[in-house]
C-alpha positions in Angstrom: -14.8 10.1 0.7 -11.0 10.3 -0.1 -9.7 13.6 0.7 -6.9 15.3 -1.0 -6.3 12.0 -3.5 -7.6 13.9 -6.7 -4.7 14.0 -8.5 -3.5 10.4 -7.7 -6.7 8.7 -8.6 -7.0 11.0 -11.9 -3.4 9.4 -13.1 -4.5 6.0 -12.5 -7.9 6.9 -14.8 -6.0 8.2 -17.5 -3.7 5.2 -17.5 -6.8 3.0 -17.7 -7.9 4.7 -20.5 -4.6 4.6 -22.4 -4.0 0.9 -21.8 -0.5 -0.7 -22.2 2.7 1.0 -21.8 1.1 3.6 -19.4 3.6 4.4 -16.7 1.2 4.4 -13.8 0.0 1.1 -14.5 3.4 0.2 -13.0 3.2 2.0 -9.4 4.7 2.1 -6.0 2.3 3.7 -3.5 4.4 4.4 0.0 3.6 6.7 2.9 3.5 6.3 6.7 1.1 3.8 8.8 -2.3 5.2 8.5 -1.8 7.4 5.8 -4.2 5.2 3.6 -2.2 3.0 1.1 -4.4 0.1 1.6 -7.6 2.4 1.2 -6.1 4.1 -1.8 -5.1 0.5 -3.2 -9.0 -0.6 -2.7 -10.1 2.7 -4.5 -7.6 2.2 -7.4 -9.3 -1.5 -7.8 -12.3 -0.2 -7.8 -12.1 2.2 -10.4 -10.5 -0.5 -12.6 -13.4 -2.6 -12.3 -15.9 0.2 -13.0 -13.8 0.5 -16.6 -14.1 -3.3 -17.0 -10.8 -4.2 -16.0 -9.8 -7.3 -14.0 -8.6 -6.7 -10.8 -7.2 -8.9 -8.3 -6.1 -7.7 -4.8 -3.3 -9.4 -3.0 -1.3 -9.1 0.2 2.8 -10.1 -0.1 2.5 -13.1 1.9 4.2 -16.4 1.4 2.9 -18.5 -1.9 1.7 -14.9 -3.6 2.5 -16.4 -6.9 0.5 -19.5 -6.4 -2.5 -17.4 -5.3 -2.1 -15.0 -8.3 -1.5 -18.1 -10.7 -4.9 -19.4 -9.2 -7.1 -16.2 -9.2 -5.9 -15.4 -12.9 -6.9 -19.2 -14.3 -10.3 -18.8 -12.4 -11.1 -15.2 -14.1 -9.8 -17.0 -17.5 -11.9 -19.9 -16.8 -14.9 -17.3 -15.9 -14.5 -15.8 -19.6 -14.6 -19.0 -21.3 -10.9 -19.0 -22.4 -9.5 -22.6 -22.7 -6.0 -23.1 -22.0 -3.9 -22.9 -25.3 -3.4 -26.3 -26.9 -0.9 -27.1 -29.8 -0.4 -30.0 -32.6 2.2 -32.2 -31.3 1.9 -34.9 -34.4 -0.2 -35.8 -37.2 -1.1 -38.9 -39.0 -2.6 -40.2 -42.3 -5.1 -43.0 -41.2 -4.8 -46.0 -44.1 -8.4 -47.0 -43.5 -11.2 -47.5 -45.9 -12.0 -43.6 -45.5 -8.5 -42.5 -45.1 -7.9 -39.2 -43.4 -5.8 -37.3 -40.8 -5.6 -37.3 -37.2 -4.3 -34.6 -34.9 -2.7 -35.3 -31.4 -3.5 -32.3 -29.1 -1.7 -31.3 -25.8 -1.0 -28.6 -23.5 2.3 -26.5 -24.4 3.8 -28.5 -21.6 2.4 -31.5 -19.6 2.5 -29.4 -16.3 0.0 -26.8 -15.5 0.6 -23.4 -17.0 2.2 -20.9 -14.9 1.3 -17.3 -13.9 2.9 -15.9 -16.9 1.1 -17.8 -19.4 -2.3 -17.8 -17.3 -2.0 -13.8 -17.6 -0.9 -14.3 -21.2 -3.9 -16.1 -22.0 -6.3 -14.1 -20.1 -5.0 -10.8 -21.9 -5.7 -12.8 -25.1 -9.3 -13.5 -24.2 -10.0 -9.9 -22.6 -8.5 -8.8 -26.3 -11.2 -11.0 -28.1 -13.8 -9.8 -25.3 -13.4 -5.9 -26.1 -10.1 -5.3 -26.8 -10.0 -1.9 -24.3 -9.1 -3.8 -20.6 -7.0 -5.7 -18.9 -5.4 -7.0 -15.6 -4.7 -5.3 -12.7 -3.2 -6.8 -9.8 -2.5 -4.9 -6.4 -0.2 -6.2 -3.8 -0.3 -4.8 -0.4 2.4 -4.4 2.4 4.8 -5.3 -0.9 8.0 -4.9 1.5 7.4 -8.1 3.4 7.3 -10.2 0.2 9.8 -13.3 0.4 12.6 -12.8 -2.1 12.3 -15.5 -4.1 8.5 -14.6 -4.8 9.7 -10.7 -5.4 12.2 -12.0 -8.0 9.5 -14.4 -9.9 6.6 -11.3 -9.8 9.3 -9.1 -10.9 10.1 -11.0 -14.1 6.9 -12.2 -15.0 5.9 -8.8 -15.1 8.9 -7.4 -17.0 8.4 -10.1 -19.6 4.5 -9.6 -19.8 4.7 -5.4 -20.2 7.5 -6.1 -22.9 5.0 -7.9 -25.0 2.8 -5.0 -24.8 0.1 -6.9 -22.2 -2.7 -4.6 -20.8 -1.0 -5.5 -17.2 -0.8 -2.9 -14.1 0.7 -3.6 -11.0 -0.1 -1.2 -8.1 1.9 -2.1 -4.9 1.7 -0.6 -1.4 4.4 -0.5 1.5 6.0 1.7 3.7 8.7 4.0 1.9 11.4 3.3 3.6 11.4 0.0 3.6 10.2 -0.6 -0.1 13.7 1.7 -1.1 15.5 -0.6 0.9 13.9 -3.7 -0.8 14.7 -2.4 -4.1 18.5 -1.4 -3.3 19.0 -4.7 -1.9 18.1 -6.3 -5.0 21.2 -4.4 -6.6 23.2 -7.4 -7.3 20.2 -8.4 -9.8 20.5 -5.4 -12.0 17.7 -6.5 -14.3 15.4 -6.9 -11.5 16.4 -3.6 -9.8 16.0 -1.5 -12.7 12.8 -2.5 -13.6 11.6 -1.9 -10.4 13.3 1.5 -10.0 11.3 2.6 -13.2 7.9 2.2 -11.4 6.1 5.6 -10.5 6.5 6.3 -7.1 3.5 8.2 -5.6 4.0 9.0 -1.7 0.7 9.6 0.1 1.5 12.4 2.5 -0.6 14.4 5.0 -3.6 16.1 3.5 -4.1 19.7 3.4 -5.7 21.3 6.3 -8.3 23.4 4.2 -9.2 20.1 2.3 -9.9 18.3 5.5 -12.0 21.3 6.6 -14.0 21.4 3.2 -14.6 17.5 3.4 -15.7 17.7 7.6 -18.4 20.8 6.3 -19.3 18.9 3.0 -19.8 15.7 4.8 -21.8 17.3 7.8 -24.2 19.4 5.2 -25.1 16.9 3.2 -26.4 14.5 6.5 -28.6 17.8 7.2 -26.2 18.7 10.3 -24.7 22.1 10.4 -20.9 23.2 11.3 -19.6 26.5 11.6 -16.3 27.3 9.2 -14.2 27.7 11.9 -15.4 24.7 14.1 -14.7 22.7 11.0 -11.2 24.1 10.6 -10.9 22.9 14.6 -11.8 19.5 13.3 -9.3 19.4 10.7 -6.4 20.7 13.0 -7.6 18.0 15.4 -6.3 15.5 12.4 -3.2 17.1 11.9 -3.9 15.6 7.8 -3.3 12.2 9.1 -5.8 10.4 6.9 -6.9 8.1 9.7 -7.1 10.5 12.4 -9.8 12.2 9.9 -11.6 9.2 9.8 -11.4 8.7 13.6 -12.0 12.2 14.2 -15.0 12.8 12.2 -16.4 9.2 13.2 -16.2 10.2 17.1 -17.0 14.0 16.7 -20.2 13.0 15.2 -21.2 10.3 17.5 -20.9 12.5 20.4 -22.9 15.2 18.7 -25.2 12.8 17.4 -27.8 15.5 16.0 -27.9 19.4 15.3 -25.0 21.5 15.1 -21.3 20.2 15.9 -19.5 22.4 18.3 -16.4 23.2 19.7 -17.0 20.8 22.7 -17.9 17.9 20.7 -14.7 18.3 18.2 -12.5 18.4 21.5 -14.1 15.0 23.1 -13.9 13.6 19.7 -10.6 14.0 19.3 -9.7 12.4 22.7 -11.8 9.5 21.9 -9.8 9.7 18.4 -6.5 9.7 20.0 -7.3 6.4 22.5 -8.3 4.6 19.5 -5.1 5.6 17.0 -2.8 4.0 19.9 -4.9 1.2 20.2 -5.1 0.5 16.5 -1.7 2.2 15.0 0.8 2.7 17.9 0.6 -0.2 19.9 0.7 -2.8 17.5 3.2 -0.7 15.5 5.4 -0.8 19.0 4.8 -4.7 19.5 6.4 -5.3 16.2 9.8 -3.8 17.5 12.6 -5.1 19.8 12.9 -4.1 23.3 15.8 -1.7 22.4 13.8 -0.1 19.5 11.1 1.0 21.9 13.4 2.0 24.3 14.9 4.2 21.7 11.6 5.7 20.8 10.6 6.2 24.6 14.0 7.8 25.1 13.0 10.3 21.9 9.9 11.4 23.2 11.3 13.4 25.8 12.0 15.8 22.9 9.1 18.2 22.1 10.6 18.5 18.5 13.0 16.9 16.2 15.6 14.5 18.3 19.9 15.1 17.7 21.7 11.9 18.0 24.0 13.2 20.8 21.2 13.5 23.1 20.3 10.1 22.5 23.8 9.0 23.0 23.5 10.7 26.6 20.4 9.4 27.7 21.1 5.6 26.5 24.6 5.8 27.4 25.7 4.6 24.1 28.3 5.6 21.7 27.3 7.5 18.0 27.3 3.8 16.1 24.9 2.1 18.3 22.7 5.2 17.9 23.2 5.2 14.4 22.1 1.5 14.0 18.8 1.7 15.6 17.9 5.1 13.9 18.5 3.4 10.8 16.4 0.5 11.9 13.4 2.5 12.9 13.8 4.6 9.7 13.4 1.5 7.8 10.4 0.2 10.1 8.7 3.7 9.1 8.6 4.5 12.9 10.9 7.7 12.5 11.9 9.9 9.6 14.9 12.4 8.8 13.7 15.8 10.3 14.1 19.1 7.9 17.0 20.3 10.2 20.0 18.4 9.1 21.3 15.4 11.6 17.8 15.4 13.6 15.2 12.6 13.3 11.6 12.8 14.2 8.2 10.7 14.6 6.8 9.5 11.4 3.4 8.8 13.2 1.2 11.5 14.7 0.6 11.4 18.3 3.3 8.9 18.8 5.2 11.2 21.0 2.0 11.5 23.3 1.4 7.8 23.4 4.9 7.3 24.2 4.8 9.6 27.3 1.6 8.3 28.5 3.1 4.6 28.3 6.4 5.5 29.3 6.6 3.6 32.2 4.8 0.4 30.6 7.3 0.3 27.6 10.3 0.6 29.5 9.2 -2.3 32.0 8.6 -4.7 28.7 11.9 -3.5 27.5 13.7 -4.8 30.4 12.0 -8.2 30.9 
């Protein structure tokens, strides 16, 4: 069950119905780690397939264009659509029967590239039903090599200008996506085109929606839960999608049968917090530099948003030093600007508690 994402999926359904030219066929899905970006791309692809669209799911790793080209070609061949051929010469036979002969070859002798393959696939789909097209989903878009980003963007731009039924749905951490786009400012055509893409930011799910989802799931499975305990479950998640999954799973497993109680929720939350640390926090911290981890560990001393001046005192460094690492961690999606001007806070739920529990270990790792 996807909780609290109805409006995003409704926009996509309408875009698939409208076809070529719909703005929601070119879209960035952004949000913090664990907020459900990959799940959303998967669900979008599933819905597109249900409506007859061809969907290719990818991650922004090296040789992306090569893999996309092969996948599009495979789908085109499955539809029975041959490569385009063109007449390169004609002659008249002077034999007894006379007649003409034609020489046929590919538009060029090289294998067709991604742009041409997509064009041929769209032609085949147009002949097939005229109602569908191609959807490409790309996860972790901010990690794409620059040369492949330029090529993918240019190809998509050309095909959309040709009114092809093509959708490009991309997901990544918001700060990194924004930096990726702004870093392309020296290539105005690329940058401008990407800026036109719709931005869909996945935020925390409202707690009343989470509570309703818990009630519905448990009731449909033949178990019972009071509205108060369902709300307690929701509060344990903080509206964070991955915690919704973890708290729900562990609370269910602890209770097993019958009514779900407050004691089940408390035990389920503790197990969920540990799993969140193992699956989200530990890998995210491992990707950071030793100074990044030290910075975050010092931030965890605060019970709320952190002031830059406090970090200067704790780390014994000047304002420029603190600004550099604050900006690095914002781009990494670990922290975010707070509502109070000049302060910043953790972007991931339970990260403060995880850092406090593992402070000694993290600092020792940073010093080695």
